[in-house]
C-alpha positions as CSV (number, residue, x, y, z in Angstrom):
1,M,-7.5,47.5,18.8
2,E,-9.9,44.9,20.3
3,V,-9.5,42.3,23.0
4,L,-9.8,38.6,22.4
5,Y,-9.6,36.2,25.3
6,G,-9.8,32.4,25.8
7,L,-7.7,29.6,24.3
8,H,-10.0,28.8,21.4
9,P,-10.8,32.3,20.2
10,V,-7.2,33.4,20.2
11,E,-6.1,30.1,18.5
12,E,-8.7,30.3,15.8
13,A,-8.0,33.9,15.1
14,L,-4.4,33.0,14.6
15,K,-5.3,30.1,12.3
16,A,-7.8,32.2,10.3
17,G,-5.2,34.9,9.6
18,R,-7.9,37.6,9.1
19,R,-6.8,39.8,12.0
20,R,-3.6,41.7,12.7
21,F,-2.3,40.8,16.1
22,D,-0.4,43.4,18.2
23,H,0.6,41.0,21.0
24,V,-0.7,38.1,23.2
25,L,-0.6,38.0,26.9
26,V,-0.3,34.7,28.8
27,A,-0.7,34.1,32.5
28,Q,2.7,33.5,34.1
29,E,1.1,31.2,36.6
30,R,-0.1,28.8,33.9
31,H,2.2,26.0,32.7
32,D,0.7,23.2,30.5
33,L,1.0,21.7,27.1
34,R,-2.1,23.4,25.8
35,L,-0.7,26.9,26.5
36,E,2.7,25.9,25.2
37,Q,1.1,24.9,21.9
38,L,-0.6,28.3,21.6
39,V,2.6,30.1,22.4
40,N,4.4,28.1,19.6
41,L,1.6,29.0,17.2
42,C,2.1,32.7,18.1
43,R,5.8,32.4,17.3
44,Q,5.1,30.6,14.0
45,C,2.7,33.5,13.1
46,G,5.3,36.2,14.2
47,V,3.1,37.4,17.0
48,R,4.7,38.7,20.2
49,V,4.0,37.0,23.5
50,R,4.3,38.5,26.9
51,Q,3.8,36.9,30.3
52,E,1.7,38.8,32.9
53,S,0.0,38.0,36.1
54,R,-3.5,36.4,36.0
55,E,-4.8,39.5,37.7
56,Q,-3.4,41.8,35.0
57,L,-5.0,39.6,32.3
58,T,-8.3,39.9,34.1
59,L,-8.0,43.7,34.0
60,V,-7.2,43.8,30.3
61,A,-9.9,41.3,29.4
62,Q,-12.4,42.9,31.9
63,S,-13.4,39.3,32.7
64,P,-11.9,36.4,34.7
65,A,-12.9,33.9,32.0
66,H,-9.8,34.5,29.9
67,Q,-8.2,31.0,30.6
68,G,-4.8,32.7,31.0
69,V,-4.8,34.0,27.4
70,V,-5.6,37.6,26.2
71,A,-4.8,39.0,22.7
72,L,-4.8,42.6,21.4
73,V,-6.0,42.5,17.8
74,K,-7.2,44.7,15.1
75,A,-11.0,45.1,15.1
76,Q,-12.9,42.6,12.9
77,E,-14.0,44.0,9.5
78,F,-17.6,43.2,8.5
79,L,-18.8,42.4,5.0
80,S,-21.6,44.1,3.1
81,I,-24.8,42.3,2.1
82,E,-23.4,42.3,-1.5
83,D,-20.5,40.2,-0.3
84,L,-23.0,37.4,0.6
85,F,-24.5,37.3,-2.9
86,T,-22.1,34.5,-3.8
87,P,-21.5,31.2,-2.0
88,G,-18.7,30.9,0.6
89,S,-15.4,29.3,-0.5
90,S,-15.6,26.0,1.3
91,A,-18.0,25.8,4.2
92,A,-21.1,25.0,2.1
93,N,-19.3,22.3,0.1
94,A,-17.9,20.7,3.2
95,A,-21.5,20.4,4.6
96,G,-22.6,18.7,1.5
97,N,-24.7,21.4,0.0
98,K,-26.5,20.5,-3.2
99,G,-24.7,22.2,-6.1
100,N,-24.2,25.9,-5.3
101,A,-27.3,26.3,-3.2
102,R,-26.7,29.0,-0.6
103,L,-27.7,28.9,3.1
104,L,-27.5,32.1,5.1
105,L,-28.5,33.0,8.6
106,A,-30.0,36.3,9.5
107,L,-30.4,37.4,13.1
108,D,-33.3,39.9,13.9
109,G,-32.1,41.6,17.0
110,V,-30.6,38.8,19.1
111,E,-29.4,40.6,22.2
112,D,-27.6,38.1,24.3
113,P,-23.9,37.8,23.4
114,Q,-23.9,34.1,24.6
115,N,-26.7,33.3,22.2
116,L,-24.9,35.2,19.4
117,G,-21.7,33.3,19.9
118,A,-23.6,30.0,20.1
119,L,-25.4,30.7,16.9
120,L,-22.1,31.6,15.1
121,R,-20.6,28.3,16.3
122,V,-23.7,26.4,15.0
123,A,-23.7,28.3,11.7
124,D,-20.0,27.4,11.1
125,G,-20.6,23.8,11.9
126,A,-23.7,23.5,9.7
127,G,-21.9,25.0,6.7
128,V,-23.7,28.3,6.5
129,D,-22.4,30.6,3.8
130,G,-22.7,33.8,5.9
131,V,-24.4,35.4,8.8
132,I,-26.3,38.8,8.7
133,L,-26.3,40.9,11.9
134,T,-28.0,44.2,12.5
135,E,-26.1,47.3,13.7
136,R,-28.7,48.5,16.2
137,R,-30.7,46.9,19.0
138,A,-28.6,43.7,18.8
139,A,-25.7,42.2,20.6
140,P,-22.3,43.4,19.2
141,L,-19.6,40.9,18.2
142,S,-18.0,41.4,21.6
143,P,-15.2,39.4,23.2
144,V,-17.9,37.6,25.2
145,A,-19.7,36.6,21.9
146,V,-16.5,35.6,20.2
147,K,-15.5,33.4,23.2
148,A,-19.0,31.8,23.2
149,S,-18.5,31.0,19.5
150,A,-15.4,28.9,20.4
151,G,-13.5,30.8,17.7
152,A,-16.1,30.2,14.9
153,A,-16.5,34.0,14.6
154,E,-13.0,34.1,13.1
155,H,-13.9,31.7,10.2
156,I,-17.5,32.5,9.1
157,R,-18.4,35.4,6.8
158,I,-20.4,38.0,8.7
159,A,-22.2,41.0,7.2
160,R,-23.6,43.8,9.2
161,V,-26.6,45.8,7.9
162,V,-28.6,48.9,9.1
163,N,-31.9,47.7,7.8
164,L,-32.6,43.9,7.9
165,V,-35.8,44.1,5.8
166,R,-34.0,46.0,3.0
167,A,-31.2,43.4,3.2
168,L,-33.7,40.5,2.9
169,E,-35.4,42.1,0.0
170,E,-32.0,42.4,-1.8
171,L,-31.4,38.7,-1.1
172,K,-34.8,37.9,-2.6
173,K,-33.6,39.6,-5.8
174,Q,-30.6,37.2,-5.7
175,N,-33.1,34.2,-5.9
176,L,-32.9,33.3,-2.2
177,W,-36.1,32.3,-0.2
178,I,-36.5,34.0,3.1
179,I,-37.5,31.5,5.8
180,G,-38.5,32.8,9.2
181,L,-38.6,30.6,12.4
182,D,-41.7,31.5,14.4
183,E,-43.8,29.5,16.8
184,R,-46.8,30.7,14.8
185,G,-45.4,29.2,11.6
186,T,-47.6,27.1,9.4
187,S,-45.1,24.4,8.5
188,D,-43.0,22.1,10.7
189,Y,-39.3,22.7,10.0
190,D,-38.6,19.0,9.3
191,Q,-41.4,18.8,6.7
192,F,-40.0,21.6,4.7
193,D,-37.4,21.4,1.8
194,L,-34.4,23.4,2.9
195,T,-32.0,22.2,0.1
196,G,-32.3,25.3,-2.1
197,N,-31.1,28.9,-1.8
198,C,-32.5,30.2,1.4
199,V,-32.0,32.5,4.4
200,L,-33.0,31.3,7.8
201,V,-34.2,34.3,10.0
202,L,-34.2,34.0,13.8
203,G,-35.8,36.6,16.0
204,R,-35.2,38.2,19.4
205,E,-35.1,36.3,22.7
206,G,-38.7,36.1,23.9
207,A,-40.3,38.5,21.4
208,G,-39.3,36.7,18.2
209,L,-39.3,38.3,14.8
210,H,-40.3,41.9,14.3
211,D,-43.6,42.3,12.5
212,L,-42.1,43.8,9.4
213,V,-39.4,41.1,9.2
214,R,-42.1,38.4,9.7
215,R,-44.1,39.9,6.8
216,T,-41.0,39.9,4.6
217,C,-40.5,36.2,5.0
218,D,-41.7,33.9,2.3
219,H,-42.4,31.1,4.7
220,L,-42.7,30.7,8.4
221,L,-41.6,27.4,10.0
222,R,-42.2,26.2,13.5
223,I,-40.5,23.6,15.8
224,P,-43.2,21.3,17.3
225,M,-43.0,21.3,21.1
226,A,-44.2,18.3,23.1
227,G,-43.7,19.7,26.6
228,G,-45.2,22.5,28.6
229,V,-43.1,25.4,27.1
230,S,-44.0,26.8,23.7
231,S,-40.5,27.4,22.2
232,L,-36.8,26.8,22.5
233,N,-34.0,29.3,23.3
234,V,-33.0,31.0,20.1
235,S,-29.6,29.4,19.9
236,A,-31.1,25.9,20.5
237,A,-33.8,26.6,17.9
238,G,-31.2,27.8,15.4
239,A,-29.2,24.6,15.9
240,V,-32.2,22.4,15.3
241,V,-33.1,24.0,12.0
242,L,-29.7,24.6,10.6
243,Y,-28.6,21.0,11.2
244,E,-31.8,19.8,9.6
245,A,-30.9,21.9,6.6
246,A,-27.4,20.4,6.6
247,R,-28.9,16.9,6.8
248,Q,-31.2,17.5,3.9
249,R,-28.4,18.9,1.8
250,R,-26.2,15.9,2.5
251,S,-29.1,13.6,1.5
252,A,-29.7,15.6,-1.6
253,A,-26.0,15.4,-2.5
254,A,-26.2,11.6,-2.1
255,G,-29.2,11.4,-4.4
256,A,-32.0,11.0,-1.8
257,L,-34.0,14.1,-2.7
258,P,-36.7,15.2,-0.2
259,A,-40.3,15.2,-1.3
260,A,-41.5,18.0,0.8
261,A,-42.5,21.4,-0.6
262,G,-40.1,24.2,0.2
263,A,-37.3,26.5,-1.1
264,S,-35.6,24.2,-3.6
265,K,-36.9,25.9,-6.8
266,P,-36.3,29.4,-8.2
267,R,-38.3,32.2,-6.7
268,K,-40.1,32.9,-10.0
269,Q,-42.3,29.9,-9.4
270,K,-45.1,31.4,-7.3
271,G,-47.0,29.6,-4.6
272,L,-44.3,27.1,-3.8
273,G,-44.5,25.6,-0.3
274,S,-47.9,27.2,0.5
């Protein structure tokens, strides 16, 4: 079993219905409408609820940031890369994606669980079809990351792979363009067509993309910086580009097609966006 803590993560896990709950602990010192609503949701879902002291919840969660709610749940099951070959059930359409164009997010060794959680939250909000994580040298989907995602980790499709380069090559075979975000990129993110089938690849904090991953990308985009620093935090950068992709897809769905070169055509057309 795994531990989930915090109001939003526990609530969203209950709503998503993907995990089996053993029981939920609530702080006996807390009495408010928000907690009462969560307890009622637990009862509707047939999940046992127990009251414990706040100190006991801190021991179970191994963190004082539990907000008076801790759940014991079955470990989350990850998808395979093949599961992401098809579009998601509803997120992409809700974001206004053009047709069945897919938008995936791949994380190349993001190590901070807060950044991981923030990126999952952004990906869910931007209508991303799925997220690809690496098994090694990266932040795990820990209770800290889940809480930072505000429950988005319970709704978005997540695949975990051993070799990111191999996974990206498989996605190329499925007619997806691989778009890396790098301060050395040759195109500005807002001048690039992101309405087609594409994978946005974000690198490690500080170091950015691994060399082999960078070479696997079809295009490298940059975010122009007007100040004294050369780049944004990875979660902020991901938010900027993913919401630009969502904006472009809404515009395309409304008939205002972008004129920029980019990833809107099949991969068989060589030289696109160069």
